[in-house]
C-alpha positions as CSV (number, residue, x, y, z in Angstrom):
1,M,-32.8,50.0,14.0
2,N,-32.3,51.7,17.4
3,L,-33.2,49.6,20.3
4,P,-34.4,51.2,23.6
5,D,-32.0,51.3,26.6
6,T,-34.3,49.0,28.5
7,I,-33.2,46.3,26.1
8,T,-29.6,47.2,25.3
9,Q,-28.6,47.7,28.9
10,A,-30.7,44.9,30.5
11,R,-28.9,42.0,32.3
12,F,-28.7,38.8,30.4
13,V,-30.2,35.8,32.3
14,P,-28.9,32.5,30.9
15,E,-31.2,29.5,30.5
16,T,-29.9,26.9,28.1
17,V,-26.4,26.1,26.8
18,H,-26.8,25.0,23.2
19,K,-23.3,24.3,22.2
20,R,-19.7,24.9,23.3
21,D,-16.5,24.7,21.2
22,I,-13.1,26.2,21.3
23,F,-14.3,29.5,19.7
24,S,-17.4,30.3,21.7
25,E,-20.3,29.2,23.9
26,T,-23.9,29.7,22.6
27,I,-26.4,30.3,25.4
28,S,-30.1,31.2,25.0
29,G,-31.9,33.1,27.7
30,H,-33.8,36.3,28.4
31,L,-33.3,39.9,29.5
32,D,-34.0,40.7,33.1
33,G,-37.1,42.9,33.4
34,V,-37.9,42.7,29.7
35,P,-40.7,40.3,29.1
36,D,-41.1,38.4,25.8
37,C,-37.6,39.2,24.6
38,P,-35.7,35.9,24.1
39,V,-32.1,36.4,23.2
40,V,-28.9,34.4,22.4
41,L,-25.4,35.1,23.7
42,R,-22.3,34.1,21.9
43,K,-20.0,34.0,24.9
44,L,-16.4,34.7,24.2
45,D,-14.8,35.7,27.5
46,T,-14.1,32.1,28.4
47,V,-12.3,31.2,25.1
48,P,-8.7,29.9,25.6
49,V,-6.1,32.6,25.1
50,Y,-4.6,30.9,22.1
51,A,-8.0,30.8,20.3
52,R,-9.2,34.3,21.1
53,P,-7.8,36.1,18.0
54,L,-9.7,33.7,15.6
55,A,-12.7,33.6,17.9
56,W,-13.0,37.4,17.8
57,A,-12.3,37.5,14.1
58,L,-15.3,35.3,13.5
59,A,-17.3,37.4,16.0
60,R,-16.4,40.6,14.1
61,K,-17.7,39.1,10.9
62,E,-20.9,38.2,12.6
63,I,-21.2,41.7,14.1
64,R,-20.7,43.4,10.8
65,G,-23.1,41.1,9.1
66,L,-25.8,41.6,11.8
67,Q,-25.3,45.4,11.7
68,A,-25.8,45.4,8.0
69,V,-29.0,43.4,8.0
70,Q,-30.7,45.2,10.9
71,G,-34.4,45.7,10.1
72,I,-34.6,42.9,7.5
73,E,-37.4,40.6,8.4
74,G,-36.1,37.1,9.0
75,C,-32.6,38.3,10.2
76,P,-31.6,38.4,13.9
77,A,-31.2,41.8,15.6
78,L,-27.9,42.6,17.2
79,I,-28.5,43.9,20.7
80,R,-25.1,44.7,22.1
81,V,-21.4,43.7,22.1
82,D,-19.1,43.8,25.1
83,R,-16.2,41.9,26.6
84,T,-18.5,39.0,27.3
85,G,-19.4,38.5,23.7
86,L,-22.3,39.5,21.4
87,L,-26.0,39.4,22.2
88,R,-28.6,39.0,19.5
89,S,-32.3,38.3,19.4
90,W,-33.6,34.7,19.4
91,T,-35.3,33.7,16.2
92,Q,-38.3,31.5,16.8
93,G,-38.6,28.8,14.2
94,T,-38.0,25.2,13.2
95,P,-34.7,24.3,11.4
96,L,-35.2,23.3,7.8
97,Q,-34.2,19.7,8.1
98,L,-37.1,19.3,10.6
99,A,-39.7,21.7,9.0
100,R,-39.1,20.2,5.5
101,P,-41.1,23.0,3.8
102,A,-43.2,22.0,0.8
103,D,-45.2,25.3,0.5
104,P,-44.0,27.4,-2.4
105,E,-44.7,30.5,-0.2
106,W,-41.8,29.6,2.1
107,Y,-39.3,29.5,-0.8
108,R,-40.7,32.8,-2.3
109,D,-40.1,34.4,1.1
110,A,-36.6,32.9,1.4
111,K,-35.8,34.5,-2.0
112,R,-37.2,37.8,-0.8
113,L,-34.9,37.6,2.3
114,L,-31.8,36.9,0.1
115,R,-32.8,39.9,-2.2
116,E,-33.0,42.2,0.8
117,M,-29.6,41.0,2.1
118,R,-28.1,41.6,-1.3
119,R,-29.4,45.1,-1.3
120,A,-27.6,45.6,2.0
121,G,-24.4,44.2,0.4
122,V,-24.4,41.1,2.6
123,T,-23.8,37.5,1.6
124,H,-24.3,34.8,4.2
125,N,-21.9,32.2,2.9
126,D,-23.1,29.4,5.2
127,I,-26.7,28.6,4.1
128,A,-25.8,25.3,2.6
129,K,-26.5,24.1,6.1
130,P,-30.3,23.5,6.5
131,Q,-30.0,24.3,10.3
132,N,-29.1,27.9,9.4
133,W,-32.5,28.3,7.7
134,L,-35.7,28.4,9.8
135,M,-39.4,28.3,9.2
136,T,-41.0,30.7,11.6
137,P,-44.3,29.9,13.3
138,D,-46.2,32.0,10.7
139,G,-44.5,30.1,7.8
140,R,-42.0,32.8,6.9
141,A,-38.3,32.3,6.2
142,A,-35.4,33.3,8.5
143,V,-31.7,32.8,8.6
144,I,-29.3,32.6,11.6
145,D,-25.5,32.2,12.3
146,F,-23.7,35.1,10.5
147,Q,-20.2,34.0,11.6
148,L,-19.1,33.6,8.0
149,A,-21.1,36.4,6.5
150,S,-19.4,39.1,4.3
151,V,-20.3,42.7,3.9
152,H,-19.4,44.1,0.5
153,R,-18.8,47.8,-0.1
154,R,-18.5,47.2,-3.8
155,R,-20.8,45.1,-5.9
156,G,-18.0,43.6,-8.0
157,R,-17.5,40.1,-9.4
158,L,-16.7,38.5,-6.0
159,Y,-19.9,39.9,-4.5
160,R,-21.9,38.7,-7.5
161,V,-20.4,35.2,-7.3
162,M,-21.0,34.9,-3.5
163,A,-24.6,36.2,-3.9
164,R,-25.2,33.6,-6.6
165,E,-23.9,30.9,-4.4
166,D,-26.3,31.9,-1.6
167,L,-29.2,31.6,-4.0
168,R,-27.9,28.2,-5.4
169,H,-27.6,26.9,-1.8
170,L,-31.2,27.9,-1.2
171,L,-32.2,26.0,-4.3
172,K,-30.3,22.9,-2.9
173,Q,-32.6,23.1,0.1
174,K,-35.6,23.3,-2.3
175,R,-34.3,20.3,-4.2
176,A,-34.0,18.4,-0.9
177,Y,-37.5,19.2,0.5
178,A,-39.7,20.2,-2.4
179,P,-38.1,19.1,-5.7
180,D,-41.4,19.3,-7.6
181,L,-41.3,23.0,-7.1
182,L,-38.1,23.6,-9.0
183,T,-38.3,25.5,-12.2
184,R,-36.3,24.8,-15.4
185,S,-34.0,27.7,-14.7
186,E,-33.5,26.6,-11.1
187,H,-32.5,23.2,-12.3
188,A,-30.0,24.9,-14.6
189,M,-28.5,27.0,-11.8
190,L,-28.1,23.9,-9.6
191,A,-26.2,22.1,-12.4
192,Q,-23.7,25.0,-12.7
193,K,-21.6,25.7,-9.7
194,A,-19.6,28.9,-9.6
195,L,-15.9,28.6,-10.3
196,P,-14.7,29.2,-6.7
197,S,-17.0,26.4,-5.6
198,R,-15.6,24.0,-8.3
199,I,-12.1,24.9,-7.2
200,W,-13.0,24.2,-3.5
201,M,-14.7,20.9,-4.3
202,A,-11.6,19.8,-6.4
203,T,-8.9,20.9,-3.9
204,G,-9.8,22.3,-0.5
205,K,-12.8,20.0,0.3
206,R,-10.8,16.9,-0.6
207,A,-8.0,18.0,1.7
208,Y,-10.5,18.9,4.4
209,N,-12.2,15.5,4.1
210,F,-8.8,13.7,4.2
211,I,-7.8,15.5,7.4
212,T,-11.1,15.2,9.2
213,R,-12.1,11.7,8.2
214,R,-8.7,9.9,7.8
215,L,-6.3,11.8,10.1
216,M,-8.7,13.0,12.8
217,N,-11.2,10.0,12.5
218,W,-14.2,12.3,12.6
219,S,-17.4,10.4,12.7
220,D,-20.4,10.8,10.4
221,G,-22.6,8.5,12.4
222,E,-21.9,5.3,10.5
223,G,-21.1,2.2,12.6
224,T,-21.8,4.0,15.9
225,E,-23.6,1.0,17.4
226,D,-20.2,-0.9,17.6
227,R,-19.3,0.8,20.9
228,I,-22.6,-0.3,22.5
229,E,-22.4,-3.9,21.2
230,R,-18.7,-4.2,22.2
231,D,-18.6,-2.4,25.6
232,G,-22.2,-2.1,26.6
233,P,-23.0,-5.5,28.1
234,A,-20.1,-5.5,30.6
235,L,-20.7,-1.8,31.5
236,T,-24.4,-2.3,32.1
237,A,-23.8,-5.4,34.2
238,A,-21.2,-3.7,36.3
239,L,-23.3,-0.7,37.0
240,L,-26.5,-2.6,37.7
241,A,-24.6,-4.8,40.2
242,H,-24.7,-1.8,42.6
243,P,-27.9,-1.7,44.7
244,D,-28.3,2.1,44.1
245,V,-28.4,1.8,40.3
246,T,-31.8,1.0,38.9
247,G,-31.3,1.6,35.2
248,V,-28.7,2.1,32.5
249,A,-29.2,3.5,29.0
250,L,-26.4,3.8,26.5
251,S,-26.1,6.0,23.5
252,T,-23.3,7.1,21.1
253,Y,-22.3,10.5,19.9
254,A,-19.7,12.0,17.6
255,L,-16.4,13.2,19.1
256,P,-15.1,16.1,17.1
257,A,-11.6,14.6,16.5
258,K,-11.7,11.1,18.1
259,G,-14.4,9.0,16.4
260,V,-17.4,7.8,18.4
261,G,-18.0,8.3,22.1
262,L,-20.1,6.3,24.5
263,Y,-22.7,8.2,26.6
264,A,-24.1,6.4,29.7
265,F,-27.3,7.6,31.3
266,V,-27.6,6.0,34.8
267,E,-30.7,6.0,36.9
268,T,-29.2,6.3,40.4
269,T,-28.6,8.5,43.5
270,L,-24.8,8.1,43.1
271,D,-22.7,10.8,41.7
272,A,-20.7,10.7,38.5
273,E,-17.3,10.1,40.2
274,T,-18.6,7.0,42.0
275,L,-20.2,5.7,38.8
276,A,-16.9,6.2,37.0
277,R,-15.1,4.0,39.6
278,L,-17.7,1.3,39.1
279,A,-17.4,1.3,35.3
280,P,-15.0,-1.3,33.9
281,A,-12.5,-0.4,31.3
282,P,-12.8,0.8,28.6
283,R,-15.0,3.4,30.4
284,P,-17.6,5.5,28.6
285,E,-16.5,9.0,27.7
286,I,-19.6,10.5,29.5
287,I,-21.5,9.1,32.5
288,Q,-24.6,11.2,33.5
289,P,-26.5,10.2,36.6
290,A,-30.2,10.9,36.7
291,L,-32.7,10.3,39.5
292,R,-35.2,9.0,36.9
293,L,-34.9,8.0,33.3
294,P,-37.7,8.7,30.9
295,R,-39.5,5.4,30.0
296,H,-42.1,3.9,27.7
297,P,-45.2,2.4,29.3
298,D,-43.5,-1.0,29.1
299,G,-40.7,0.3,31.3
300,T,-38.0,0.5,28.6
301,P,-36.0,3.7,28.4
302,R,-37.0,6.4,25.9
303,M,-33.9,5.9,23.7
304,D,-35.4,8.3,21.1
305,A,-35.1,11.2,23.6
306,L,-31.8,10.0,25.2
307,H,-30.1,9.7,21.8
308,L,-31.0,13.3,21.0
309,I,-29.7,14.5,24.4
310,A,-26.4,12.6,23.9
311,A,-26.0,14.2,20.4
312,N,-27.0,17.7,21.8
313,R,-29.8,17.9,19.1
314,L,-32.0,20.3,21.1
315,D,-34.2,21.4,18.2
316,E,-35.4,17.9,17.5
317,L,-35.7,17.2,21.2
318,A,-38.1,20.2,21.5
319,L,-40.3,18.8,18.8
320,L,-40.3,15.4,20.4
321,Q,-41.6,16.9,23.7
322,Q,-44.4,18.9,22.1
323,G,-47.8,17.7,23.4
324,D,-46.1,15.4,25.9
325,P,-45.8,17.3,29.2
326,Q,-45.0,14.0,31.1
327,L,-42.0,13.4,28.9
328,A,-40.9,17.0,29.1
329,E,-41.0,16.9,32.9
330,A,-38.9,13.7,33.0
331,L,-36.4,15.1,30.5
332,K,-36.0,18.6,32.1
333,P,-33.3,17.8,34.7
334,I,-31.5,15.5,32.3
335,I,-31.3,18.1,29.6
336,A,-30.2,20.7,32.1
337,G,-27.4,18.4,33.2
338,R,-26.3,17.1,29.9
339,L,-22.6,16.8,29.3
340,N,-22.1,16.9,25.6
341,L,-22.4,20.6,24.5
342,T,-20.9,20.3,21.0
343,D,-22.7,20.0,17.7
344,R,-19.5,19.2,15.7
345,V,-20.9,16.2,13.7
346,L,-19.5,15.7,10.3
347,K,-22.1,15.2,7.6
348,P,-21.3,12.8,4.8
């Protein structure tokens, strides 16, 4: 699919940083002078020097995958690649763990999408994650995040195994959200993992879990309230003792390699450095000042929204704001100034 020069050469205007890790920064925005064309930039020019070879290796896999699926409905369109990174179209839709599709039409369309990808010689290799599947506003299926995708010139055994695993992972989503729709043959496929998957589960995944959960103390969200119960009362009291602090709300979030962090939202006109000096040890990992915290009618903070901001779960946050313009207005500056830009949360 050839895109017009007005799109491929237009200046990218950033709007929202969705996540940031050692390999890239993901930013949504739009193209200057091109209306109704939301895009996403995987920004690579700020990656540390030592991580650039692997970052660009992952980017090249994504580029090859996106080039191969151009024109397939439900796949992003690659717009351009330059020193900054790679720019692709934004896919409007709701992640599967939120959409929870129960309509058989969605699953039929998802199978159609996988068939067309197979005809193009592409296996996605990362659709076990429900957040990489979307339900579009018109109820169709879409996939995103092609960083681990493979483009196969030959349709040999490896290709067939990887394509089968893509389908099996789709059926796992179906089992999670619409188990009554599974057929007998689909139950049989789910029960029989491919040999590479069995080897990974028996060897590589065990080593991965040992390193991340035992050695790196990666959190899966269990026991996260301990930090609030242990450190919260003294922290809240110390901050509220200052006359310019009118509210404190505490949340926890997963640190990629250090367990659980404490995120403090402070209603104040003071800056973060001043607040850090006021906070007693052990200090929270993140302190974010806000002129106004979102509150319930009874005056208590909207912890449902603040928890999502602390965890950088923007998709769920967008759903929470739908139909509530007052909440959206209160959250807008807090979301823009949020300080956790990672989504590296280990799932059990």
